[in-house]
VOLO-795571 format. One line per 4 residues: number of its first residue (from 1); for each residue x, y, z of N, C-alpha, C. Coordinates in steps of 0.05 Angstrom, whole numbers, always signed. Example, Ala and Ser with C-alpha at 12.3 -4.5 7.8 and 13.67 -1.06 7.14 Angstrom:
2
1> +264:-114:+156:+246:-90:+156:+264:-66:+156; +257:-45:+142:+273:-21:+143:+258:+1:+157 .
This chain:
66
1> -1377:+1275:+1054:-1369:+1254:+1036:-1389:+1225:+1055; -1390:+1198:+1049:-1393:+1181:+1048:-1382:+1161:+1043; -1374:+1136:+1053:-1374:+1112:+1044:-1379:+1090:+1055; -1387:+1073:+1036:-1410:+1048:+1040:-1387:+1018:+1027 .
5> -1382:+1002:+1043:-1372:+982:+1033:-1394:+959:+1042; -1402:+935:+1020:-1422:+922:+1014:-1399:+895:+1019; -1391:+883:+1033:-1380:+856:+1045:-1383:+845:+1027; -1421:+829:+1020:-1433:+809:+1002:-1419:+806:+981 .
9> -1417:+840:+959:-1411:+832:+940:-1387:+845:+929; -1375:+855:+947:-1346:+869:+950:-1346:+890:+928; -1366:+909:+941:-1365:+943:+925:-1360:+955:+941; -1355:+984:+932:-1352:+1003:+951:-1366:+1026:+935 .
13> -1385:+1046:+957:-1393:+1063:+935:-1389:+1098:+953; -1377:+1100:+944:-1369:+1137:+951:-1394:+1155:+944; -1409:+1162:+961:-1422:+1187:+953:-1405:+1211:+967; -1416:+1236:+938:-1403:+1254:+946:-1416:+1277:+945 .
17> -1444:+1272:+940:-1476:+1288:+946:-1494:+1278:+942; -1519:+1294:+935:-1538:+1273:+944:-1555:+1279:+920; -1550:+1297:+898:-1556:+1310:+882:-1570:+1286:+860; -1596:+1287:+852:-1598:+1271:+832:-1586:+1257:+816 .
21> -1580:+1237:+811:-1566:+1226:+786:-1576:+1228:+753; -1559:+1239:+741:-1580:+1243:+713:-1560:+1220:+695; -1529:+1212:+698:-1517:+1201:+677:-1495:+1183:+703; -1496:+1153:+685:-1477:+1138:+704:-1462:+1130:+677 .
25> -1430:+1134:+690:-1407:+1132:+661:-1396:+1105:+669; -1386:+1087:+655:-1366:+1062:+653:-1339:+1084:+653; -1311:+1080:+681:-1292:+1084:+669:-1275:+1069:+669; -1287:+1041:+683:-1267:+1021:+669:-1288:+994:+679 .
29> -1277:+971:+677:-1288:+946:+679:-1306:+956:+703; -1284:+955:+721:-1300:+955:+755:-1302:+988:+773; -1305:+1010:+757:-1314:+1040:+761:-1327:+1046:+748; -1351:+1061:+765:-1369:+1071:+753:-1371:+1101:+769 .
33> -1382:+1123:+751:-1386:+1148:+763:-1416:+1156:+758; -1428:+1164:+782:-1453:+1182:+772:-1453:+1212:+772; -1461:+1220:+751:-1467:+1246:+743:-1482:+1262:+756; -1490:+1286:+761:-1506:+1307:+765:-1520:+1312:+730 .
37> -1541:+1322:+729:-1550:+1338:+712:-1528:+1365:+696; -1514:+1373:+715:-1492:+1390:+710:-1460:+1377:+698; -1460:+1349:+704:-1436:+1333:+702:-1424:+1341:+721; -1433:+1342:+750:-1405:+1343:+769:-1426:+1320:+781 .
41> -1397:+1304:+801:-1397:+1275:+811:-1412:+1277:+832; -1427:+1258:+824:-1449:+1252:+851:-1433:+1227:+864; -1426:+1207:+856:-1421:+1180:+878:-1402:+1164:+854; -1379:+1143:+854:-1375:+1132:+843:-1377:+1093:+858 .
45> -1376:+1085:+845:-1374:+1055:+855:-1358:+1043:+840; -1339:+1026:+859:-1311:+1014:+853:-1316:+985:+857; -1324:+967:+840:-1331:+931:+846:-1307:+925:+845; -1308:+897:+853:-1281:+883:+866:-1257:+898:+890 .
49> -1274:+916:+899:-1258:+942:+922:-1235:+928:+939; -1247:+908:+953:-1221:+894:+968:-1198:+886:+948; -1199:+888:+923:-1166:+887:+907:-1162:+905:+894; -1189:+925:+883:-1172:+948:+879:-1174:+964:+886 .
53> -1178:+969:+912:-1172:+1006:+916:-1170:+993:+953; -1164:+969:+960:-1151:+963:+985:-1176:+978:+1019; -1200:+972:+1005:-1223:+964:+1016:-1232:+944:+1026; -1242:+935:+1053:-1254:+961:+1075:-1236:+974:+1086 .
57> -1207:+984:+1081:-1202:+1003:+1091:-1197:+1027:+1092; -1199:+1035:+1103:-1204:+1070:+1100:-1192:+1084:+1110; -1171:+1109:+1102:-1162:+1123:+1114:-1166:+1156:+1097; -1164:+1179:+1114:-1179:+1201:+1112:-1160:+1217:+1129 .
61> -1133:+1241:+1102:-1115:+1253:+1114:-1136:+1277:+1100; -1133:+1303:+1121:-1140:+1328:+1115:-1109:+1342:+1109; -1115:+1355:+1091:-1082:+1366:+1083:-1093:+1409:+1085; -1085:+1412:+1110:-1088:+1442:+1103:-1062:+1462:+1098 .
65> -1065:+1472:+1081:-1059:+1480:+1060:-1045:+1520:+1065; -1062:+1529:+1087:-1065:+1560:+1093:-1036:+1554:+1108 .
């Protein structure tokens, strides 16, 4: 997964795969998701990210359930 933050537009792009985007859906006024041909999540765009998602601060926590 890759997270890109564009400070000039206050937009975050979370890329989950590099598959071809077949469709973009608006989840809410400031959140868009890109889906591949099979309906799998490719990426998510969050507009006004510093207000809505605490970006550019990013924390990753791996949970080991085994």
